[in-house]
C-alpha positions in Angstrom: 28.1 10.2 -8.6 24.8 9.1 -7.1 25.1 5.6 -5.7 22.9 2.6 -4.9 21.5 2.9 -1.3 21.8 6.7 -1.2 18.9 8.7 0.3 18.4 11.8 -1.9 15.9 14.7 -1.9 13.8 15.3 -5.0 11.1 17.8 -5.9 7.6 16.4 -6.4 5.2 18.7 -8.2 1.7 19.5 -6.7 -1.0 18.1 -9.0 -1.8 21.6 -10.2 1.9 22.1 -11.0 1.9 25.4 -9.2 4.8 24.4 -7.0 6.6 21.4 -5.5 7.4 19.8 -2.3 10.7 18.0 -1.5 10.6 14.4 -0.8 13.2 11.7 0.1 13.8 8.6 -2.0 16.3 5.7 -2.0 18.4 4.9 -5.1 17.9 1.3 -5.9 19.5 1.1 -9.4 23.0 -0.4 -9.5 26.1 1.8 -9.6 26.8 0.4 -13.0 23.4 1.5 -14.3 23.8 4.9 -12.6 27.1 5.5 -14.3 25.8 4.6 -17.8 22.5 6.6 -17.8 21.2 10.0 -16.9 18.5 8.5 -14.8 18.4 6.6 -11.4 15.6 4.2 -10.3 14.3 5.0 -6.8 11.8 4.0 -4.2 9.8 6.4 -2.1 10.2 7.2 1.6 7.3 8.5 3.5 6.9 9.8 7.1 3.3 8.5 7.1 3.8 5.5 9.4 0.6 3.7 8.4 1.8 0.3 7.9 1.3 -0.8 4.2 2.1 -4.3 2.8 5.7 -4.5 1.7 6.7 -1.2 3.5 10.0 -1.2 5.6 10.3 1.0 8.7 13.5 3.0 9.1 15.0 5.3 11.6 18.5 6.7 12.2 19.6 3.2 13.3 18.8 2.0 9.7 21.3 4.3 8.1 25.0 3.8 7.3 25.4 7.6 6.8 23.3 10.7 7.6 20.1 11.1 9.6 16.3 11.3 9.2 14.2 14.0 10.8 11.5 11.5 11.8 11.0 7.7 11.7 9.8 6.8 8.2 8.7 4.0 5.9 10.4 2.9 2.7 7.8 2.1 0.1 9.2 -0.4 -2.4 5.8 -0.5 -4.2 6.4 3.2 -5.2 9.1 2.9 -7.9 10.2 5.9 -10.1 12.7 6.5 -12.7 14.1 10.0 -12.3 16.7 12.1 -14.2 19.7 12.7 -12.0 19.6 16.5 -12.7 16.5 16.9 -10.4 18.2 15.5 -7.4 18.5 18.3 -4.9 21.0 16.7 -2.4 22.1 13.4 -0.7 21.5 13.3 2.9 22.0 9.7 3.9 22.6 6.0 2.9 20.6 3.0 4.1 22.4 0.0 5.5 23.1 -3.1 3.6 20.6 -4.9 5.7 17.8 -2.4 4.9 18.8 -2.6 1.2 18.4 -6.4 1.3 14.9 -5.8 2.7 14.1 -3.4 -0.1 15.3 -6.0 -2.7 13.3 -8.7 -1.0 10.1 -6.7 -0.9 10.5 -5.7 -4.6 11.0 -9.4 -5.4 7.7 -10.3 -3.6 5.9 -7.5 -5.5 7.0 -8.6 -8.9 7.1 -12.4 -8.4 
Protein backbone atom coordinates (compact mmCIF):
# COMPACT_ATOMS: atom_id res chain seq x y z
CA UNK A 1 0.00 0.00 0.00
CA UNK A 2 1.13 3.54 -0.68
CA UNK A 3 1.19 5.59 2.49
CA UNK A 4 1.05 9.24 3.47
CA UNK A 5 4.56 10.79 3.56
CA UNK A 6 5.96 8.28 1.02
CA UNK A 7 8.20 9.70 -1.69
CA UNK A 8 7.40 7.91 -4.94
CA UNK A 9 8.55 8.18 -8.53
CA UNK A 10 5.96 8.90 -11.25
CA UNK A 11 6.15 9.37 -15.02
CA UNK A 12 5.44 12.92 -16.24
CA UNK A 13 4.74 13.15 -19.99
CA UNK A 14 6.54 15.68 -22.18
CA UNK A 15 4.18 18.30 -23.56
CA UNK A 16 4.25 16.66 -27.02
CA UNK A 17 3.47 13.27 -25.38
CA UNK A 18 6.41 11.68 -27.23
CA UNK A 19 7.90 10.31 -24.02
CA UNK A 20 8.08 10.99 -20.29
CA UNK A 21 10.49 11.79 -17.52
CA UNK A 22 10.43 10.35 -14.02
CA UNK A 23 9.76 12.78 -11.19
CA UNK A 24 9.46 12.41 -7.39
CA UNK A 25 6.37 13.39 -5.42
CA UNK A 26 5.24 13.14 -1.78
CA UNK A 27 1.93 11.43 -1.02
CA UNK A 28 -0.15 13.78 1.15
CA UNK A 29 -3.52 11.99 1.14
CA UNK A 30 -4.34 10.08 4.33
CA UNK A 31 -3.84 6.34 4.60
CA UNK A 32 -7.62 5.96 4.97
CA UNK A 33 -8.16 7.82 1.69
CA UNK A 34 -5.39 5.83 0.00
CA UNK A 35 -7.00 2.52 1.03
CA UNK A 36 -10.47 3.57 -0.20
CA UNK A 37 -9.60 4.97 -3.62
CA UNK A 38 -7.47 4.12 -6.66
CA UNK A 39 -5.92 7.60 -6.51
CA UNK A 40 -3.45 9.35 -4.22
CA UNK A 41 -3.01 13.07 -3.74
CA UNK A 42 0.60 14.24 -4.05
CA UNK A 43 2.78 17.35 -4.04
CA UNK A 44 5.75 17.85 -6.34
CA UNK A 45 9.44 17.67 -5.48
CA UNK A 46 11.95 19.57 -7.60
CA UNK A 47 15.74 19.71 -7.71
CA UNK A 48 15.48 23.34 -8.91
CA UNK A 49 16.55 25.10 -5.73
CA UNK A 50 15.23 28.52 -6.72
CA UNK A 51 13.33 29.42 -3.57
CA UNK A 52 9.62 29.88 -4.27
CA UNK A 53 7.06 31.04 -1.70
CA UNK A 54 5.66 28.07 0.27
CA UNK A 55 8.46 25.71 -0.87
CA UNK A 56 10.19 23.48 1.69
CA UNK A 57 13.88 22.56 1.35
CA UNK A 58 14.71 18.89 1.96
CA UNK A 59 17.80 16.74 1.97
CA UNK A 60 18.63 13.29 3.31
CA UNK A 61 18.35 14.62 6.88
CA UNK A 62 14.67 15.38 6.15
CA UNK A 63 13.83 11.74 5.49
CA UNK A 64 12.69 8.99 7.81
CA UNK A 65 13.55 6.39 5.13
CA UNK A 66 15.49 6.31 1.88
CA UNK A 67 17.67 8.96 0.29
CA UNK A 68 17.62 11.75 -2.27
CA UNK A 69 20.23 12.06 -5.03
CA UNK A 70 20.37 15.85 -4.54
CA UNK A 71 19.01 18.49 -2.17
CA UNK A 72 15.52 19.42 -3.35
CA UNK A 73 12.43 21.53 -2.70
CA UNK A 74 8.94 20.25 -1.93
CA UNK A 75 6.39 22.37 -3.78
CA UNK A 76 3.09 22.25 -1.81
CA UNK A 77 1.62 24.63 -4.41
CA UNK A 78 1.92 21.86 -7.03
CA UNK A 79 -0.81 19.41 -6.00
CA UNK A 80 -1.87 16.47 -8.20
CA UNK A 81 -4.29 13.56 -7.99
CA UNK A 82 -2.79 10.45 -9.56
CA UNK A 83 -3.88 6.89 -10.12
CA UNK A 84 -1.78 4.56 -7.97
CA UNK A 85 -1.14 2.34 -11.00
CA UNK A 86 1.30 4.89 -12.49
CA UNK A 87 3.59 4.89 -9.44
CA UNK A 88 6.92 3.42 -10.52
CA UNK A 89 8.43 2.88 -7.07
CA UNK A 90 8.74 4.19 -3.54
CA UNK A 91 12.20 5.40 -2.60
CA UNK A 92 11.78 7.34 0.62
CA UNK A 93 9.56 8.80 3.30
CA UNK A 94 9.61 12.36 4.67
CA UNK A 95 9.84 12.89 8.42
CA UNK A 96 6.83 13.89 10.50
CA UNK A 97 8.42 17.34 10.92
CA UNK A 98 8.66 17.88 7.16
CA UNK A 99 5.11 16.58 6.67
CA UNK A 100 3.91 19.12 9.25
CA UNK A 101 5.60 21.86 7.19
CA UNK A 102 3.82 20.58 4.05
CA UNK A 103 0.43 20.71 5.81
CA UNK A 104 1.18 24.19 7.16
CA UNK A 105 2.15 25.44 3.68
CA UNK A 106 -0.97 23.94 2.09
CA UNK A 107 -3.03 25.61 4.83
CA UNK A 108 -1.50 29.01 4.06
CA UNK A 109 -2.11 28.50 0.34
CA UNK A 110 -5.82 27.67 0.70
CA UNK A 111 -6.62 29.95 3.66
